[in-house]
C-alpha positions in Angstrom: 107.6 14.3 117.3 104.6 12.9 119.1 101.0 14.1 119.3 99.8 15.0 122.8 96.0 15.0 123.4 94.3 16.9 126.1 92.5 15.0 128.9 89.1 15.9 127.4 90.1 14.3 124.1 91.1 11.1 125.9 87.8 11.1 127.7 85.9 11.5 124.4 87.9 8.8 122.7 87.3 6.3 125.6 83.6 7.2 125.7 83.3 6.7 121.9 85.1 3.4 122.2 82.8 2.2 125.0 79.7 3.1 123.0 81.0 1.4 119.8 81.9 -1.8 121.7 78.5 -1.8 123.5 76.7 -1.5 120.2 79.0 -4.1 118.6 78.3 -6.7 121.4 74.5 -5.8 121.4 74.3 -4.4 124.9 70.7 -3.2 125.4 70.4 0.4 126.3 67.4 1.6 128.2 65.3 0.8 131.3 64.3 -2.8 131.6 60.6 -3.5 131.2 60.1 0.1 130.0 62.0 0.7 126.8 65.2 -0.7 125.4 67.2 0.4 122.4 67.7 -2.8 120.5 70.1 -3.4 117.6 68.6 -2.1 114.3 68.0 -4.9 111.8 68.3 -2.9 108.6 71.9 -1.7 108.6 72.9 -2.2 105.0 74.6 0.9 103.5 75.5 1.6 100.0 79.3 1.8 100.0 79.3 4.6 97.3 77.3 6.9 99.6 79.5 6.0 102.6 82.7 6.8 100.7 81.2 10.0 99.3 80.2 11.2 102.7 83.7 10.4 104.1 85.3 12.3 101.2 83.0 15.3 101.8 83.9 15.3 105.5 87.6 15.1 104.7 87.1 18.1 102.3 85.4 20.1 105.0 88.2 19.3 107.5 90.9 20.1 105.0 89.3 23.4 103.9 88.7 24.5 107.5 92.3 23.6 108.4 93.9 25.4 105.6 91.7 28.5 106.0 92.5 28.6 109.8 96.2 28.2 109.1 96.4 31.7 107.7 96.9 30.9 104.0 93.6 32.7 103.2 94.3 36.4 103.5 92.0 38.4 101.3 88.3 39.1 101.8 87.3 37.5 98.6 89.1 34.3 99.5 87.5 34.3 103.0 84.0 34.6 101.4 84.8 31.8 98.9 86.0 29.5 101.8 82.9 30.3 103.8 80.6 29.5 100.8 82.6 26.4 100.2 82.3 25.2 103.8 78.5 25.9 103.8 78.0 24.0 100.6 80.1 21.1 101.8 78.2 21.0 105.1 74.8 21.0 103.4 76.0 18.2 101.1 77.4 16.2 104.0 74.0 16.5 105.9 72.2 15.4 102.7 74.5 12.4 102.3 73.9 11.4 105.9 70.2 11.4 105.3 70.7 9.2 102.3 72.4 6.7 104.6 69.3 6.2 106.8 67.8 2.8 106.3 64.6 2.7 104.2 62.5 1.5 107.1 63.2 4.6 109.2 62.7 7.2 106.5 59.5 9.3 106.7 
């Protein structure tokens, strides 16, 4: 049993791959002699925060998948899933702000 992606998914995957490769090989983005997005110098991340943010993102996806699958039937469970998703989304956003380099924080 294979997984078939839609054409828009393939376009998004190719686009993301091109962007990641351009960033990896330090291709400057921007208008020459006007502004150029250069590679950021301070890119050191604490692995604990990275793994925690990935775990929270996996929890969000898992909770959304199981709630959309139809296993959640009652109103109380729907409300609990909604509150859980909101709490996980807020914590994921907070974890992403922790991953910003110290030089770019306000």
